[in-house]
C-alpha positions in Angstrom: 22.1 5.2 19.9 22.9 2.9 16.4 20.3 0.1 15.9 20.5 -3.0 17.7 20.4 -5.6 14.9 19.6 -8.6 16.9 17.1 -7.0 18.5 15.4 -5.2 15.7 15.2 -8.2 13.6 13.4 -10.3 16.7 10.9 -7.8 17.1 8.0 -9.1 18.7 5.6 -7.2 16.5 2.0 -8.3 18.4 -0.6 -10.6 16.1 -3.8 -8.7 15.6 -7.4 -9.9 15.4 -9.4 -7.8 13.7 -13.1 -8.2 12.6 -14.8 -6.1 9.6 -18.2 -5.6 8.0 -19.5 -4.7 4.4 -19.6 -1.3 5.8 -16.0 -1.2 6.3 -15.3 -2.6 2.8 -17.3 0.0 1.3 -15.4 2.6 3.4 -12.0 1.5 2.1 -13.2 1.5 -1.6 -14.5 5.1 -1.0 -11.1 6.1 0.5 -9.5 4.7 -2.4 -11.6 7.2 -5.0 -14.4 4.4 -6.1 -18.0 5.4 -6.5 -16.9 8.9 -8.1 -19.2 8.3 -11.3 -22.8 7.3 -10.1 -23.5 5.5 -13.1 -20.3 3.4 -13.2 -22.1 -0.3 -12.7 -18.2 -1.4 -12.6 -17.2 0.9 -10.2 -20.8 0.6 -8.5 -19.7 -3.2 -7.5 -16.9 -1.9 -5.0 -19.1 0.5 -3.1 -23.0 -1.3 -3.1 -23.5 -3.7 -1.0 -25.6 -5.8 -3.3 -23.4 -8.3 -5.0 -20.3 -6.3 -3.4 -16.9 -6.8 -4.8 -13.7 -6.7 -2.5 -10.7 -5.0 -4.3 -7.7 -7.2 -3.6 -5.2 -3.8 -2.1 -7.5 -3.9 0.7 -5.4 -6.5 2.6 -2.9 -3.5 3.2 -5.7 -2.4 6.3 -6.1 -5.7 7.4 -4.3 -7.4 10.9 -2.5 -3.8 11.0 0.1 -4.1 13.7 0.1 -0.2 13.9 2.8 2.3 14.0 5.1 0.0 16.1 8.4 1.7 14.9 7.3 4.6 17.1 8.5 2.7 20.0 11.4 4.3 21.6 13.4 0.8 22.5 13.4 0.2 18.7 16.0 2.7 18.3 14.7 4.2 15.3 13.8 7.8 14.7 10.2 7.5 13.8 10.0 10.9 12.4 12.7 10.3 9.3 10.8 6.9 8.4 9.7 6.7 5.2 7.3 3.6 3.3 9.8 2.5 0.5 7.4 -0.3 -1.1 4.6 -2.5 -1.1 3.4 -5.6 -2.3 0.4 -7.6 -1.8 0.4 -11.5 -2.9 -3.2 -12.9 -3.0 -3.6 -16.6 -1.9 -7.7 -16.4 -1.9 -10.1 -13.7 -2.7 -10.8 -11.4 0.3 -14.5 -11.8 2.1 -16.5 -8.6 2.5 -16.8 -9.5 6.1 -14.8 -11.6 8.3 -12.5 -11.6 11.1 -8.8 -12.1 10.5 -5.6 -12.6 12.2 -2.3 -10.4 11.3 0.9 -12.0 11.9 3.9 -9.9 11.1 7.0 -10.4 10.8 10.5 -8.3 10.5 13.1 -10.5 7.2 15.7 -8.5 7.2 17.2 -5.2 8.2 19.8 -4.0 5.8 22.8 -1.4 6.7 23.4 0.7 3.5 26.1 2.9 5.4 24.2 6.2 5.9 20.6 4.6 5.6 19.1 1.5 6.6 16.2 -0.9 5.2 13.7 -2.7 6.8 12.1 -5.8 5.0 8.9 -7.0 6.5 5.5 -9.5 5.8 2.4 -10.1 7.2 0.1 -13.1 6.7 -3.3 -12.1 6.7 -5.7 -15.4 7.8 -9.2 -16.0 8.0 -9.8 -16.9 11.6 -12.7 -19.0 11.0 -11.3 -21.3 8.5 -7.5 -21.1 9.1 -7.4 -19.7 5.0 -4.0 -18.0 4.4 -5.9 -14.6 2.1 -3.1 -12.8 1.7 0.8 -12.2 2.6 1.9 -8.4 2.4 5.6 -7.1 2.0 7.0 -3.8 2.7 9.9 -2.1 2.5 10.6 0.5 5.0 13.4 3.3 4.4 15.1 4.1 7.6 16.9 7.6 7.0 19.9 8.4 9.1 19.8 5.1 10.6 22.6 2.9 9.1 26.3 1.9 10.5 25.1 -0.3 12.9 27.3 -2.8 11.7 24.4 -4.9 10.1 24.4 -7.5 6.5 25.3 -4.6 3.5 22.8 -6.8 1.3 21.1 -8.5 -1.0 18.5 -6.3 -1.7 16.2 -7.4 -3.9 16.3 -5.0 -7.5 13.1 -3.3 -8.4 11.5 -4.5 -11.5 12.6 -2.4 -14.7 9.5 -0.9 -16.8 9.3 -1.8 -20.9 11.2 0.9 -23.1 7.8 1.6 -24.9 4.8 3.9 -24.7 2.4 2.4 -22.2 0.2 0.0 -23.7 -3.4 1.3 -21.6 -4.0 4.8 -19.3 -6.4 5.0 -16.6 -7.1 8.5 -14.9 -8.6 8.2 -11.2 -9.4 11.4 -10.0 -9.3 11.7 -6.5 -11.5 14.2 -3.8 -9.7 17.1 -2.0 -10.9 15.0 1.3 -9.5 11.7 -0.2 -7.2 11.3 2.8 -10.0 12.3 5.6 -11.7 9.4 3.9 -9.1 7.2 3.6 -7.3 7.1 7.1 -11.0 6.3 8.4 -9.5 2.2 7.3 -7.1 2.5 10.2 -3.7 4.9 9.5 -4.5 7.9 11.5 -0.9 9.4 10.7 -1.9 13.2 11.3 0.4 13.9 8.3 -2.7 13.2 6.1 -5.2 15.5 8.2 -3.3 17.9 10.3 -2.1 21.2 8.0 0.2 22.2 10.8 2.1 18.8 11.0 2.0 18.7 7.0 3.5 21.8 6.6 5.9 21.5 8.9 7.0 18.3 7.2 7.8 20.5 4.4 4.3 20.1 2.4 2.3 22.5 0.8 -1.2 20.7 3.0 -1.7 16.9 4.3 -1.0 14.5 1.7 -2.9 11.4 0.5 -1.7 7.9 2.1 0.7 6.1 0.0 -1.4 3.1 0.6 -4.4 5.0 -1.0 -2.3 5.8 -4.0 -1.6 1.6 -4.0 -5.5 1.5 -3.8 -6.1 3.7 -7.0 -3.4 1.5 -8.9 -4.8 -1.9 -8.1 -8.7 -0.4 -9.0 -7.0 0.6 -12.3 -5.2 -3.0 -13.0 -8.8 -4.5 -12.5 -10.7 -2.2 -14.9 -7.6 -2.4 -17.4 -6.1 -5.7 -17.2 -8.9 -7.8 -15.3 -12.1 -7.3 -16.6 -13.4 -6.0 -13.2 -13.1 -9.2 -11.7 -10.6 -9.3 -8.2 -10.0 -13.1 -8.6 -7.9 -12.0 -11.7 -5.4 -10.1 -10.0 -2.6 -12.9 -7.7 0.0 -10.2 -7.1 1.5 -6.4 -7.3 4.0 -4.6 -6.0 5.5 -1.4 -6.7 7.8 1.7 -5.1 6.4 5.0 -3.8 8.3 7.7 -5.2 6.3 11.1 -4.8 3.4 11.9 -2.3 0.1 12.9 -4.4 -2.0 16.0 -2.8 -6.1 15.2 -2.3 -7.8 16.1 -5.7 -4.9 15.6 -7.9 -5.4 13.3 -10.9 -3.8 9.7 -10.6 -3.0 8.5 -13.9 -1.9 5.0 -14.1 0.3 3.7 -17.1 0.3 -0.1 -17.9 2.2 -2.4 -20.1 0.8 -5.9 -21.0 2.9 -8.9 -21.3 0.6 -11.8 -20.9 0.0 -12.4 -17.6 2.6 -10.6 -16.2 2.0 -6.9 -16.0 4.1 -3.5 -15.7 2.8 -0.2 -14.2 3.6 3.2 -12.6 1.5 6.3 -12.0 2.1 10.1 -12.1 0.1 13.1 -11.2 -1.6 14.6 -14.2 -1.6 18.2 -12.7 2.2 18.2 -11.8 3.5 15.5 -14.4 5.4 13.8 -11.7 5.7 10.1 -11.2 4.1 9.1 -7.8 4.3 5.4 -7.8 7.0 3.4 -10.1 9.0 -0.2 -10.8 5.1 -1.4 -10.3 4.5 -5.1 -11.3 1.5 -7.1 -11.5 0.8 -11.0 -12.0 -2.9 -12.2 -13.4 -4.4 -15.3 -12.9 
């Protein structure tokens, strides 16, 4: 049954009220690889409650409305859904503990013929102050869902990386239990935990969440470009290109052009790009 464009475009994604504390903030940072070196004081700041810092990428787990595309009434086969792109715009530093409201909306659905693209946004708002903390942007690839007669464009072009060797690289090892830690921040998709489901999907083992790799790249940008000050990172976005297996090393390759930063990430062990077309804006 083809997508009903008008119905899906106006889908009432529920607002989510979420209260989190310092323990949740630390758990998120552990899930994206912080704290691997107990003598790294810069890294410790993200996982130790004394003067704790918050990774800007943590916005992706705040006010999350859940996998609502699994609802049969959407007309989408959720098993064919892929997370294509993710971005975060930081409007104010994320607090280490707060009650936030996540307000999600679908901005467009593009008919690509065979497949479709769903574009969505989420504002994360501090409930106590009304402060807009961050805006999350996401592109979801709907395999085999095209041909419903919707708009065929336009679609944003991916950010082009410079045609030169990277200026900086940051290697981040992941631990074998990385996906099991990250899922405790709210994404319980069994693909990241259950070997039977992972192998049935064509993987040799459960894979790391794409948004965990997103957090690894954020941590690398803070280290390499922001003097480990989260407030210096105002925006980052990227395209997911391949999964990571927990235990692999993620190498973030970075190009600096003033306050504009380009980046990608590859797994060292397989020399495979897993995050591509990355862009970040510095303060």
